[in-house]
C-alpha positions as a Markdown table, in Angstrom:
| # | Residue | x | y | z |
|---|---|---|---|---|
| 1 | Met | 0.4 | -45.0 | -0.7 |
| 2 | Thr | -0.9 | -43.4 | -4.0 |
| 3 | Ala | 1.8 | -41.4 | -5.9 |
| 4 | Glu | 0.3 | -37.8 | -6.3 |
| 5 | Cys | -0.1 | -36.9 | -9.4 |
| 6 | Pro | 2.1 | -33.7 | -10.2 |
| 7 | Phe | 0.7 | -30.2 | -10.3 |
| 8 | Ser | 1.2 | -26.8 | -10.8 |
| 9 | Leu | 1.4 | -24.2 | -7.9 |
| 10 | Val | 0.9 | -20.8 | -7.9 |
| 11 | Trp | 2.4 | -19.1 | -4.8 |
| 12 | Phe | -0.1 | -15.7 | -3.9 |
| 13 | Arg | 1.3 | -12.9 | -1.8 |
| 14 | Arg | 0.4 | -9.4 | -3.0 |
| 15 | Asp | -1.6 | -10.4 | -6.3 |
| 16 | Leu | -5.3 | -11.9 | -4.3 |
| 17 | Arg | -7.5 | -11.7 | -7.8 |
| 18 | Leu | -8.0 | -13.8 | -10.9 |
| 19 | Gln | -7.9 | -11.5 | -13.3 |
| 20 | Asp | -5.1 | -10.2 | -14.8 |
| 21 | Asn | -3.0 | -12.2 | -12.7 |
| 22 | Pro | 0.3 | -13.2 | -14.6 |
| 23 | Ala | 1.2 | -16.1 | -12.6 |
| 24 | Leu | -2.2 | -17.5 | -12.2 |
| 25 | Gln | -2.8 | -17.6 | -16.1 |
| 26 | Ala | 0.4 | -19.4 | -16.9 |
| 27 | Ala | -0.2 | -22.0 | -14.0 |
| 28 | Leu | -3.7 | -22.4 | -15.9 |
| 29 | Val | -2.5 | -23.0 | -18.9 |
| 30 | Ser | 0.8 | -25.5 | -18.3 |
| 31 | Gly | -1.2 | -28.4 | -19.3 |
| 32 | Leu | -1.4 | -29.5 | -15.1 |
| 33 | Pro | -3.8 | -29.6 | -12.4 |
| 34 | Val | -3.3 | -26.5 | -10.3 |
| 35 | Met | -3.2 | -25.6 | -6.8 |
| 36 | Ala | -2.7 | -22.0 | -5.1 |
| 37 | Leu | -0.5 | -21.5 | -1.8 |
| 38 | Tyr | -0.2 | -18.4 | 0.7 |
| 39 | Ile | 2.0 | -18.1 | 3.3 |
| 40 | His | 1.6 | -16.0 | 6.1 |
| 41 | Asp | 4.7 | -15.0 | 8.5 |
| 42 | Pro | 3.7 | -13.2 | 11.1 |
| 43 | Gln | 7.4 | -12.6 | 12.4 |
| 44 | Pro | 9.0 | -11.7 | 8.9 |
| 45 | Ala | 12.7 | -11.1 | 9.0 |
| 46 | Asp | 12.7 | -7.4 | 7.6 |
| 47 | Gly | 10.9 | -6.7 | 11.2 |
| 48 | Trp | 7.7 | -5.5 | 9.4 |
| 49 | Ala | 4.8 | -7.6 | 10.6 |
| 50 | Ile | 1.5 | -6.6 | 9.0 |
| 51 | Gly | -0.7 | -4.3 | 11.2 |
| 52 | Gly | -3.5 | -4.9 | 13.2 |
| 53 | Ala | -5.7 | -3.4 | 10.6 |
| 54 | Ser | -4.4 | -4.8 | 7.3 |
| 55 | Arg | -4.9 | -8.4 | 9.0 |
| 56 | Trp | -8.6 | -7.8 | 9.1 |
| 57 | Tyr | -8.4 | -6.9 | 5.5 |
| 58 | Leu | -6.1 | -9.7 | 5.0 |
| 59 | His | -8.1 | -12.0 | 6.4 |
| 60 | His | -11.8 | -10.9 | 4.5 |
| 61 | Ser | -9.5 | -10.8 | 1.2 |
| 62 | Leu | -8.0 | -14.3 | 1.3 |
| 63 | Leu | -11.9 | -15.7 | 2.1 |
| 64 | Ala | -12.8 | -13.6 | -1.0 |
| 65 | Leu | -9.7 | -15.2 | -3.1 |
| 66 | Gln | -10.6 | -19.1 | -1.7 |
| 67 | Arg | -14.5 | -18.7 | -2.9 |
| 68 | Asp | -13.2 | -17.4 | -6.3 |
| 69 | Leu | -10.8 | -19.8 | -6.6 |
| 70 | Ala | -13.1 | -22.8 | -5.7 |
| 71 | Glu | -15.5 | -21.7 | -8.6 |
| 72 | Val | -12.7 | -22.2 | -11.3 |
| 73 | Gly | -11.5 | -25.5 | -9.5 |
| 74 | Val | -8.0 | -24.6 | -7.4 |
| 75 | Pro | -7.3 | -25.3 | -4.0 |
| 76 | Ile | -5.8 | -23.0 | -2.0 |
| 77 | Val | -3.7 | -24.2 | 0.9 |
| 78 | Cys | -2.9 | -21.3 | 3.9 |
| 79 | Leu | 0.1 | -22.3 | 6.0 |
| 80 | Lys | 2.0 | -19.7 | 8.9 |
| 81 | Gly | 5.3 | -19.5 | 9.4 |
| 82 | Ser | 8.6 | -18.6 | 7.8 |
| 83 | Val | 8.1 | -18.1 | 4.7 |
| 84 | Ala | 11.2 | -19.9 | 3.0 |
| 85 | Glu | 10.9 | -22.5 | 5.4 |
| 86 | Gln | 7.1 | -23.6 | 4.6 |
| 87 | Met | 8.0 | -23.6 | 1.2 |
| 88 | Lys | 10.9 | -25.6 | 0.9 |
| 89 | Arg | 8.7 | -28.2 | 3.4 |
| 90 | Phe | 6.1 | -28.1 | 1.0 |
| 91 | Leu | 8.2 | -28.3 | -2.1 |
| 92 | Thr | 10.2 | -31.1 | -0.9 |
| 93 | Arg | 6.7 | -33.0 | 0.1 |
| 94 | Arg | 4.5 | -32.5 | -2.6 |
| 95 | Ala | 4.5 | -33.0 | -6.3 |
| 96 | Val | 5.1 | -29.9 | -7.1 |
| 97 | Ala | 6.2 | -29.6 | -11.4 |
| 98 | Lys | 5.9 | -25.7 | -11.6 |
| 99 | Leu | 6.1 | -23.3 | -9.5 |
| 100 | Phe | 4.5 | -19.9 | -10.5 |
| 101 | Phe | 4.4 | -16.7 | -8.5 |
| 102 | Asn | 4.4 | -12.8 | -9.3 |
| 103 | Arg | 7.1 | -10.7 | -7.9 |
| 104 | Val | 7.3 | -8.4 | -4.9 |
| 105 | Ile | 9.1 | -5.0 | -4.6 |
| 106 | Glu | 10.0 | -4.9 | -0.9 |
| 107 | Pro | 14.1 | -5.4 | 0.6 |
| 108 | Gly | 14.9 | -8.8 | 1.3 |
| 109 | Leu | 12.0 | -10.5 | -0.4 |
| 110 | Gly | 14.3 | -10.7 | -3.4 |
| 111 | Glu | 17.0 | -12.6 | -1.6 |
| 112 | Ile | 13.7 | -14.8 | -0.3 |
| 113 | Glu | 12.2 | -15.4 | -4.2 |
| 114 | Ala | 15.8 | -16.4 | -5.3 |
| 115 | Asp | 16.4 | -18.8 | -2.4 |
| 116 | Ile | 13.0 | -20.5 | -3.1 |
| 117 | Cys | 13.9 | -20.5 | -6.8 |
| 118 | Ala | 17.3 | -22.3 | -6.0 |
| 119 | Phe | 15.3 | -24.7 | -4.3 |
| 120 | Ala | 13.0 | -25.6 | -6.6 |
| 121 | Glu | 14.7 | -26.3 | -9.5 |
| 122 | Arg | 17.3 | -28.5 | -7.2 |
| 123 | Gly | 14.3 | -30.3 | -6.6 |
| 124 | Lys | 13.8 | -30.4 | -10.4 |
| 125 | Ala | 10.1 | -28.2 | -10.3 |
| 126 | Glu | 10.4 | -25.4 | -13.2 |
| 127 | Val | 9.9 | -22.2 | -12.0 |
| 128 | Glu | 8.0 | -19.0 | -13.7 |
| 129 | Arg | 8.2 | -16.1 | -12.0 |
| 130 | Phe | 6.3 | -12.7 | -13.1 |
| 131 | His | 6.3 | -9.1 | -12.8 |
| 132 | Asp | 3.2 | -7.6 | -10.9 |
| 133 | Asp | 3.0 | -4.9 | -8.2 |
| 134 | Ser | 3.5 | -1.9 | -10.5 |
| 135 | Leu | 3.2 | -0.6 | -14.3 |
| 136 | Leu | 7.3 | -1.2 | -14.8 |
| 137 | Pro | 9.7 | -3.2 | -12.9 |
| 138 | Pro | 11.3 | -0.7 | -10.5 |
| 139 | Glu | 15.2 | -1.3 | -12.1 |
| 140 | Met | 13.3 | -0.8 | -15.8 |
| 141 | Val | 13.2 | 3.1 | -14.7 |
| 142 | Ser | 16.4 | 5.3 | -14.0 |
| 143 | Lys | 18.2 | 8.4 | -15.5 |
| 144 | Lys | 20.6 | 8.7 | -18.2 |
| 145 | Asp | 23.6 | 8.1 | -15.8 |
| 146 | Gly | 22.0 | 4.8 | -14.8 |
| 147 | Thr | 21.1 | 6.4 | -11.4 |
| 148 | Pro | 17.4 | 6.3 | -9.7 |
| 149 | Tyr | 15.0 | 9.4 | -10.0 |
| 150 | Lys | 14.8 | 11.4 | -6.6 |
| 151 | Val | 11.9 | 14.2 | -8.4 |
| 152 | Phe | 8.1 | 12.8 | -9.1 |
| 153 | Thr | 7.9 | 14.6 | -12.7 |
| 154 | Pro | 10.8 | 13.5 | -14.5 |
| 155 | Phe | 10.6 | 10.1 | -13.4 |
| 156 | Trp | 6.6 | 9.7 | -14.2 |
| 157 | Arg | 7.2 | 11.5 | -17.4 |
| 158 | His | 10.1 | 8.6 | -18.2 |
| 159 | Ala | 7.7 | 5.9 | -16.3 |
| 160 | Ser | 4.7 | 7.2 | -18.7 |
| 161 | Asp | 6.7 | 6.9 | -22.3 |
| 162 | Leu | 7.6 | 3.4 | -21.6 |
| 163 | Val | 4.2 | 2.2 | -20.5 |
| 164 | Gln | 3.1 | 3.9 | -24.0 |
| 165 | Gln | 5.8 | 2.5 | -25.6 |
| 166 | Ile | 5.3 | -1.6 | -24.0 |
| 167 | Gly | 2.1 | -1.1 | -23.5 |
| 168 | Val | 0.2 | -2.6 | -20.5 |
| 169 | Glu | -2.0 | -5.5 | -22.4 |
| 170 | Gln | 0.0 | -8.2 | -21.8 |
| 171 | Cys | -0.8 | -7.8 | -18.2 |
| 172 | Leu | -4.3 | -8.0 | -18.6 |
| 173 | Phe | -6.5 | -11.3 | -18.7 |
| 174 | Pro | -9.7 | -12.5 | -18.5 |
| 175 | Arg | -11.2 | -14.4 | -15.7 |
| 176 | Pro | -10.1 | -17.7 | -15.8 |
| 177 | Arg | -12.7 | -20.7 | -16.6 |
| 178 | Pro | -13.1 | -23.7 | -14.3 |
| 179 | Ala | -10.3 | -26.1 | -14.7 |
| 180 | Lys | -11.1 | -29.7 | -16.4 |
| 181 | Asp | -9.3 | -31.8 | -13.9 |
| 182 | Pro | -9.3 | -29.6 | -11.0 |
| 183 | Leu | -7.4 | -31.1 | -7.7 |
| 184 | Ser | -9.4 | -33.1 | -5.2 |
| 185 | Thr | -7.0 | -31.9 | -2.7 |
| 186 | Asp | -9.2 | -29.6 | 0.2 |
| 187 | Ser | -8.6 | -25.7 | 0.6 |
| 188 | Leu | -6.8 | -25.9 | 4.1 |
| 189 | Glu | -8.6 | -22.8 | 6.7 |
| 190 | Val | -7.8 | -19.3 | 6.2 |
| 191 | Glu | -9.1 | -19.1 | 9.7 |
| 192 | Lys | -5.6 | -21.2 | 10.3 |
| 193 | Leu | -3.8 | -18.4 | 10.1 |
| 194 | Gly | -4.5 | -16.6 | 13.4 |
| 195 | Leu | -4.9 | -13.2 | 11.4 |
| 196 | Leu | -7.9 | -11.7 | 13.4 |
| 197 | Asp | -7.0 | -10.6 | 17.2 |
| 198 | Glu | -9.1 | -12.3 | 19.8 |
| 199 | His | -10.7 | -9.4 | 20.9 |
| 200 | Pro | -13.1 | -8.3 | 18.2 |
| 201 | Trp | -12.4 | -4.6 | 18.0 |
| 202 | His | -12.1 | -5.2 | 13.9 |
| 203 | Gln | -15.5 | -5.6 | 13.5 |
| 204 | Lys | -15.8 | -2.0 | 12.8 |
| 205 | Leu | -14.5 | -2.3 | 9.8 |
| 206 | Gln | -16.8 | -4.2 | 8.3 |
| 207 | Ala | -19.2 | -1.2 | 8.0 |
| 208 | Tyr | -16.6 | 0.8 | 5.7 |
| 209 | Trp | -15.0 | -2.1 | 3.7 |
| 210 | Ser | -15.6 | -5.0 | 1.6 |
| 211 | Pro | -12.5 | -7.0 | 0.8 |
| 212 | Gly | -11.8 | -8.7 | -2.6 |
| 213 | Glu | -11.4 | -9.0 | -5.9 |
| 214 | Arg | -15.1 | -8.6 | -6.9 |
| 215 | Ser | -15.7 | -5.7 | -4.5 |
| 216 | Ala | -12.6 | -3.6 | -6.0 |
| 217 | Leu | -13.6 | -4.4 | -9.1 |
| 218 | Lys | -16.9 | -2.7 | -8.2 |
| 219 | Met | -15.2 | 0.2 | -7.0 |
| 220 | Leu | -13.5 | 0.9 | -9.7 |
| 221 | Ser | -16.1 | 1.4 | -11.8 |
| 222 | Arg | -18.6 | 3.2 | -9.4 |
| 223 | Phe | -15.1 | 5.6 | -8.9 |
| 224 | Leu | -15.4 | 6.2 | -12.6 |
| 225 | Gln | -19.3 | 6.4 | -13.6 |
| 226 | Glu | -19.5 | 9.0 | -10.5 |
| 227 | Ser | -16.5 | 10.5 | -9.0 |
| 228 | Ile | -13.8 | 10.7 | -12.0 |
| 229 | Asp | -15.6 | 13.9 | -13.5 |
| 230 | Gly | -15.1 | 16.1 | -10.2 |
| 231 | Tyr | -11.5 | 14.3 | -9.1 |
| 232 | Asp | -9.3 | 17.1 | -10.1 |
| 233 | Asp | -11.8 | 19.4 | -8.0 |
| 234 | Trp | -12.7 | 17.6 | -5.1 |
| 235 | Arg | -10.2 | 15.1 | -4.3 |
| 236 | Asp | -8.5 | 17.2 | -1.5 |
| 237 | Phe | -12.3 | 17.8 | 0.2 |
| 238 | Pro | -12.3 | 15.0 | 3.3 |
| 239 | Ala | -16.1 | 15.4 | 3.5 |
| 240 | Arg | -16.6 | 14.7 | 0.2 |
| 241 | Gln | -16.8 | 11.2 | -1.4 |
| 242 | Gly | -14.2 | 12.6 | -4.1 |
| 243 | Thr | -11.3 | 9.8 | -4.0 |
| 244 | Ser | -11.4 | 6.0 | -5.3 |
| 245 | Arg | -10.6 | 4.7 | -2.0 |
| 246 | Leu | -8.6 | 1.7 | -3.7 |
| 247 | Ser | -5.7 | 2.3 | -1.8 |
| 248 | Ala | -6.3 | -1.4 | 0.1 |
| 249 | Ala | -7.3 | -2.9 | -3.1 |
| 250 | Leu | -4.2 | -2.0 | -5.0 |
| 251 | His | -1.7 | -3.2 | -2.1 |
| 252 | Phe | -3.3 | -6.4 | -1.7 |
| 253 | Gly | -3.4 | -7.2 | -5.6 |
| 254 | Glu | -7.8 | -7.6 | -5.7 |
| 255 | Leu | -6.8 | -4.8 | -8.5 |
| 256 | Ser | -3.8 | -5.1 | -10.6 |
| 257 | Ala | -2.3 | -1.4 | -11.5 |
| 258 | Ala | -2.3 | -2.3 | -15.3 |
| 259 | Arg | -6.1 | -3.0 | -14.9 |
| 260 | Ile | -6.8 | 0.7 | -13.4 |
| 261 | Tyr | -4.0 | 1.9 | -16.2 |
| 262 | Ala | -5.8 | 0.7 | -19.5 |
| 263 | Val | -9.2 | 1.4 | -18.1 |
| 264 | Cys | -8.7 | 5.2 | -17.0 |
| 265 | Gln | -6.7 | 5.3 | -20.6 |
| 266 | Gly | -9.5 | 3.7 | -22.4 |
| 267 | Arg | -11.5 | 6.4 | -21.0 |
| 268 | Leu | -9.4 | 9.1 | -22.1 |
| 269 | Ala | -9.2 | 8.1 | -25.4 |
| 270 | His | -13.2 | 8.4 | -25.6 |
| 271 | Glu | -13.7 | 11.3 | -23.1 |
| 272 | Ala | -14.9 | 14.7 | -24.3 |
| 273 | Gly | -15.6 | 16.3 | -21.5 |
| 274 | Glu | -12.4 | 18.6 | -19.6 |
| 275 | Gly | -13.5 | 17.8 | -16.2 |
| 276 | Ala | -14.0 | 14.1 | -16.6 |
| 277 | Arg | -10.1 | 14.4 | -18.8 |
| 278 | Ala | -9.0 | 16.4 | -16.0 |
| 279 | Gly | -10.1 | 13.9 | -13.1 |
| 280 | Ile | -8.2 | 10.7 | -15.5 |
| 281 | Arg | -5.2 | 12.4 | -15.8 |
| 282 | Ser | -4.7 | 13.5 | -12.1 |
| 283 | Phe | -6.0 | 9.9 | -10.8 |
| 284 | Leu | -3.0 | 8.4 | -13.4 |
| 285 | Ala | -1.1 | 10.8 | -11.6 |
| 286 | Glu | -1.8 | 9.3 | -8.4 |
| 287 | Ile | -0.8 | 5.6 | -9.9 |
| 288 | Gly | 2.6 | 7.5 | -10.7 |
| 289 | Trp | 2.7 | 8.3 | -7.5 |
| 290 | Arg | 3.0 | 5.0 | -6.1 |
| 291 | Glu | 4.8 | 3.4 | -9.0 |
| 292 | Phe | 7.8 | 5.9 | -7.7 |
| 293 | Ser | 7.4 | 5.1 | -4.0 |
| 294 | Arg | 8.4 | 1.7 | -5.6 |
| 295 | His | 11.0 | 2.9 | -7.5 |
| 296 | Leu | 12.4 | 4.8 | -4.6 |
| 297 | Leu | 12.1 | 1.4 | -2.1 |
| 298 | His | 13.6 | -0.4 | -4.6 |
| 299 | Ala | 16.8 | 1.6 | -5.1 |
| 300 | Phe | 16.9 | 3.0 | -0.9 |
| 301 | Pro | 16.3 | -0.4 | 0.5 |
| 302 | Leu | 17.1 | 1.7 | 3.7 |
| 303 | Ser | 14.6 | 4.1 | 4.0 |
| 304 | Pro | 11.6 | 2.8 | 5.9 |
| 305 | Ala | 14.6 | 3.5 | 8.7 |
| 306 | Ile | 16.5 | 6.2 | 7.3 |
| 307 | Ser | 15.9 | 9.5 | 6.3 |
| 308 | Leu | 17.3 | 9.7 | 2.4 |
| 309 | Asn | 18.3 | 13.0 | 3.5 |
| 310 | Arg | 20.4 | 12.2 | 6.3 |
| 311 | Arg | 20.9 | 15.9 | 7.9 |
| 312 | Phe | 17.3 | 14.9 | 9.0 |
| 313 | Glu | 18.9 | 12.2 | 11.2 |
| 314 | His | 20.7 | 14.3 | 13.3 |
| 315 | Pro | 19.0 | 14.4 | 16.6 |
| 316 | Gly | 18.7 | 17.8 | 16.9 |
| 317 | Ala | 16.3 | 18.0 | 14.0 |
| 318 | Trp | 13.3 | 16.4 | 16.6 |
| 319 | Val | 12.0 | 17.2 | 20.2 |
| 320 | Gln | 13.7 | 14.4 | 22.9 |
| 321 | Asp | 11.7 | 15.6 | 25.9 |
| 322 | Asp | 8.1 | 14.5 | 26.8 |
| 323 | Asn | 7.5 | 12.7 | 23.1 |
| 324 | Asp | 5.6 | 9.6 | 24.6 |
| 325 | Arg | 2.7 | 12.0 | 26.1 |
| 326 | Gln | 2.4 | 14.5 | 23.2 |
| 327 | Leu | 2.8 | 11.1 | 20.4 |
| 328 | Arg | -0.1 | 8.9 | 22.6 |
| 329 | Ala | -2.6 | 12.2 | 22.4 |
| 330 | Trp | -2.0 | 12.4 | 18.9 |
| 331 | Gln | -2.5 | 8.5 | 18.3 |
| 332 | Arg | -5.5 | 8.8 | 20.6 |
| 333 | Gly | -6.9 | 12.2 | 18.7 |
| 334 | Glu | -6.8 | 14.5 | 21.5 |
| 335 | Thr | -4.5 | 17.4 | 20.4 |
| 336 | Gly | -7.0 | 19.7 | 20.5 |
| 337 | Ile | -6.2 | 20.2 | 16.6 |
| 338 | Pro | -9.4 | 20.1 | 15.2 |
| 339 | Leu | -8.6 | 18.7 | 11.8 |
| 340 | Val | -5.7 | 16.3 | 13.0 |
| 341 | Asp | -8.0 | 14.7 | 15.8 |
| 342 | Ala | -11.0 | 14.4 | 13.1 |
| 343 | Gly | -8.6 | 12.7 | 11.2 |
| 344 | Met | -7.2 | 10.5 | 14.0 |
| 345 | His | -10.4 | 8.9 | 15.2 |
| 346 | Glu | -11.3 | 8.5 | 11.0 |
| 347 | Leu | -8.2 | 6.4 | 10.9 |
| 348 | Trp | -9.1 | 4.3 | 14.3 |
| 349 | Glu | -12.6 | 4.2 | 13.6 |
| 350 | Ser | -12.3 | 3.0 | 9.9 |
| 351 | Gly | -8.7 | 1.9 | 9.2 |
| 352 | Trp | -8.2 | 4.6 | 6.8 |
| 353 | Met | -7.7 | 8.6 | 6.3 |
| 354 | His | -8.0 | 10.7 | 3.6 |
| 355 | Asn | -4.6 | 11.8 | 2.0 |
| 356 | Arg | -5.2 | 15.7 | 2.5 |
| 357 | Val | -5.9 | 14.8 | 6.1 |
| 358 | Arg | -3.1 | 12.7 | 6.2 |
| 359 | Met | -0.5 | 15.4 | 5.3 |
| 360 | Val | -2.1 | 17.6 | 7.5 |
| 361 | Thr | -1.7 | 14.8 | 10.8 |
| 362 | Ala | 1.6 | 14.4 | 9.5 |
| 363 | Ser | 3.1 | 17.4 | 9.3 |
| 364 | Phe | 1.7 | 18.4 | 12.7 |
| 365 | Leu | 3.7 | 15.1 | 14.5 |
| 366 | Thr | 6.8 | 15.6 | 13.0 |
| 367 | Lys | 7.0 | 19.4 | 12.5 |
| 368 | Asn | 4.4 | 21.0 | 15.3 |
| 369 | Leu | 5.6 | 18.5 | 17.7 |
| 370 | Gly | 8.8 | 17.3 | 16.5 |
| 371 | Ile | 8.3 | 14.0 | 16.6 |
| 372 | His | 10.3 | 11.7 | 14.0 |
| 373 | Trp | 8.5 | 10.6 | 11.2 |
| 374 | Arg | 9.3 | 7.1 | 12.2 |
| 375 | Gln | 6.9 | 7.3 | 15.1 |
| 376 | Gly | 3.9 | 8.3 | 12.5 |
| 377 | Ala | 4.9 | 5.6 | 10.2 |
| 378 | Ala | 4.6 | 2.8 | 12.8 |
| 379 | Trp | 1.4 | 4.2 | 13.6 |
| 380 | Phe | -0.1 | 4.3 | 10.5 |
| 381 | Trp | 1.2 | 0.8 | 9.4 |
| 382 | Asp | -0.7 | -0.4 | 12.7 |
| 383 | Thr | -4.1 | 1.0 | 12.1 |
| 384 | Leu | -4.2 | 1.3 | 8.1 |
| 385 | Val | -6.1 | -1.5 | 6.1 |
| 386 | Asp | -4.2 | 0.1 | 3.2 |
| 387 | Ala | -0.3 | 0.4 | 5.3 |
| 388 | Asp | 2.1 | -0.3 | 2.2 |
| 389 | Leu | 5.8 | 0.2 | 2.9 |
| 390 | Ala | 6.6 | 2.0 | 0.3 |
| 391 | Ser | 3.5 | 4.3 | 0.0 |
| 392 | Asn | 4.1 | 4.7 | 3.7 |
| 393 | Thr | 7.4 | 5.5 | 3.7 |
| 394 | Leu | 7.5 | 8.0 | 1.0 |
| 395 | Gly | 4.5 | 9.9 | 2.3 |
| 396 | Trp | 6.5 | 10.6 | 5.5 |
| 397 | Gln | 9.2 | 11.5 | 4.5 |
| 398 | Trp | 7.8 | 13.5 | 1.9 |
| 399 | Val | 6.0 | 15.7 | 4.8 |
| 400 | Ala | 9.1 | 15.6 | 7.1 |
| 401 | Gly | 10.8 | 17.2 | 4.8 |
| 402 | Cys | 13.3 | 14.3 | 4.8 |
| 403 | Gly | 13.0 | 12.5 | 2.2 |
| 404 | Ala | 12.5 | 12.5 | -2.3 |
| 405 | Asp | 10.8 | 15.3 | -3.9 |
| 406 | Ala | 10.4 | 16.2 | -0.8 |
| 407 | Ala | 8.0 | 19.5 | 1.1 |
| 408 | Pro | 10.7 | 21.9 | 1.9 |
| 409 | Tyr | 11.7 | 21.7 | 5.4 |
| 410 | Tyr | 9.9 | 25.6 | 6.2 |
| 411 | Arg | 6.5 | 24.2 | 4.6 |
| 412 | Ile | 4.4 | 23.4 | 7.6 |
| 413 | Phe | 0.6 | 22.9 | 7.2 |
| 414 | Asn | -1.2 | 25.1 | 9.2 |
| 415 | Pro | -4.2 | 22.8 | 10.5 |
| 416 | His | -6.7 | 25.6 | 10.7 |
| 417 | Leu | -5.6 | 27.1 | 7.7 |
| 418 | Gln | -6.5 | 23.5 | 5.9 |
| 419 | Ala | -9.9 | 22.8 | 7.7 |
| 420 | Arg | -11.2 | 26.5 | 6.1 |
| 421 | Lys | -9.7 | 25.3 | 3.2 |
| 422 | Phe | -10.9 | 22.3 | 2.6 |
| 423 | Asp | -13.4 | 21.5 | 4.9 |
| 424 | Ser | -14.8 | 25.1 | 5.6 |
| 425 | Ala | -18.3 | 23.9 | 6.6 |
| 426 | Gly | -16.6 | 21.7 | 9.3 |
| 427 | Glu | -18.6 | 18.4 | 7.5 |
| 428 | Tyr | -15.8 | 16.2 | 7.9 |
| 429 | Ile | -14.5 | 17.9 | 11.8 |
| 430 | His | -18.0 | 17.1 | 12.6 |
| 431 | Arg | -18.4 | 13.7 | 11.5 |
| 432 | Trp | -15.5 | 12.3 | 13.2 |
| 433 | Leu | -15.4 | 14.4 | 16.3 |
| 434 | Gly | -19.3 | 15.6 | 16.8 |
| 435 | Asp | -19.2 | 18.2 | 19.9 |
| 436 | Cys | -16.5 | 16.2 | 21.6 |
| 437 | Ile | -13.8 | 18.9 | 20.4 |
| 438 | Asp | -11.0 | 19.5 | 23.4 |
| 439 | Pro | -10.5 | 23.6 | 23.4 |
| 440 | Ala | -7.1 | 23.5 | 24.9 |
| 441 | Pro | -4.5 | 22.7 | 22.1 |
| 442 | Leu | -1.2 | 20.5 | 22.7 |
| 443 | Val | 0.9 | 22.9 | 21.4 |
| 444 | Asp | 0.3 | 26.5 | 20.2 |
| 445 | Leu | 1.2 | 26.3 | 16.3 |
| 446 | Gly | 2.5 | 29.2 | 15.7 |
| 447 | Ala | 5.3 | 29.1 | 18.4 |
| 448 | Ser | 5.5 | 25.5 | 17.4 |
| 449 | Arg | 6.3 | 26.4 | 13.8 |
| 450 | Val | 9.1 | 28.5 | 14.7 |
| 451 | Gln | 10.5 | 26.1 | 16.7 |
| 452 | Ala | 10.4 | 23.8 | 14.2 |
| 453 | Leu | 12.2 | 26.2 | 11.9 |
| 454 | Gln | 15.0 | 26.5 | 14.3 |
| 455 | Arg | 15.6 | 22.8 | 15.3 |
| 456 | Tyr | 15.7 | 21.9 | 11.4 |
| 457 | Gln | 17.9 | 24.7 | 11.1 |
| 458 | Ala | 20.1 | 23.6 | 14.0 |
| 459 | Ala | 20.2 | 20.3 | 12.7 |
| 460 | Ile | 21.7 | 21.5 | 9.2 |
| 461 | Arg | 24.4 | 23.5 | 10.5 |
| 462 | Gly | 25.2 | 20.6 | 13.1 |
| 463 | Val | 25.8 | 18.4 | 10.1 |
| 464 | Asn | 27.4 | 20.7 | 7.7 |
| 465 | Gly | 29.5 | 22.8 | 10.3 |
C-alpha cells in the first residue's frame, strides 16, 4: 500500500464560502495539498439539532461549496455522526499534517474544538484556528468592569470603535486560484449526509432561495444597488422588497460579516445621498444586533433555555391551560388575527418571515396567548432557513420582555395597529392569506393584553414577595 502524502485539512462549518475565508486561505498557502471536511451531527450534544428548513438550505449550500471547491482543486469529504468522534477517526486514518478551521461561537462548541485541537496536536498535526463568525470575538467587547453588555447601544458604540481601530481588511481575501497540485481524492457526496427528508415538502423552498456563496454575493450587490436608498424608510413594511434577506447566507457563512461591513463602509465613504447614507447606517446597525446576539450567547450560554431575567421563569408569567390547542393554531396561522396568520403562512411556505412580522407574531404568542417564548423559539428553529441560535434567542427574549435590552413587559404589539401602519393596503396579508381570513379571533386582543399585564405583574410580585 502506498503511503498517503501529507496534506492540509480545512474543517468547514459555518463558513461555506471560498472568499474571505481565513482558514481556507491559510491552508492554500501552507505549501501542502488541501482537502476540505464537513461533518454533520444529526444529534449534537447540546440538543440543538438543525431544523428541517435549515437542513434543506444547508444541503444546497454544501452542494454549491463542493462545486466551487472543485474549481480550485480542493475535494471535500462529508461525514455524518458525532463531530469529535468523526474528526478523530479521520485524523487517525489520514495523513493530516495541518488542520485549519474557523471558530463557531455557541455553547459547548469551544470544548469540542479544544478537544479536537489537543487530539490533532498529540498526533503531531499543526493546528491553526481563526475567528470568523462575527466582526469581533465576543470576549473582546466588555464594559470597563469586565462584565458583558446587556444594552445594545453602548455595546455597538464600543464594538464599532474597536472595529474601526482594528479594521476588517485582514479578514478579506479574494476568491482563491486553482491549486497547483490538487489532491486526486474524490469528493464524498453531500447526499450521504441525509439532510433532506424523504417526503419532498421542502421543494417549495426552491422558489424563494438559491443557496451558495455566488448567489449570496449577488444578493448583497443587488440590495446595495436597488434597496439601500430606501432601507431606513421601508424596512418595516413587509409587502415591499425593502430588506436584504441575507440572514441565511450570514448564518451559514456564505457571506462574512466582515465583507458586508467593509462594502457598506466603502459605500458610506463615497455616498452623497442622505437616503442611502441613512439606509447604510441602519443596515450596519442590524449587523450590530447580530454581533450583540453572539456577545450575549457567549456571556450567557444558558440563555437559549432560560430567560436572562429570571423573574420570567416564574410559572405565573405564562398560561398553563389550553396551551397545546392555541400553540397549534399559532403554528398553522389559524389565530384569526390577519397579520399574525399571514406571517405564519409566509414562514411555512418560504422558510422565512419579515422581521417586523416576526416581532408581531412573537408578541402575540408570548403575551396575548401567554405561551412561553421557548415554544415559539423552537418552532422558528425548525421552520426558518436562517435559524440561528444566538439571533433566535435574542429576538424571542427581547419580544417577551425577559432578555437583554428587552422591550418592557408592558409593551405588547397590537397586530391590527401594526397592520394599519405597515400594511395599510393589506398587500402582505392578501399575498399570504388570499381571501381565506378566519373571522373568529383566537383571543380578544384587548382582554388578553390586560391578562398578560396581570400575569407579568403577579409573577414579579411572586419573585420579589
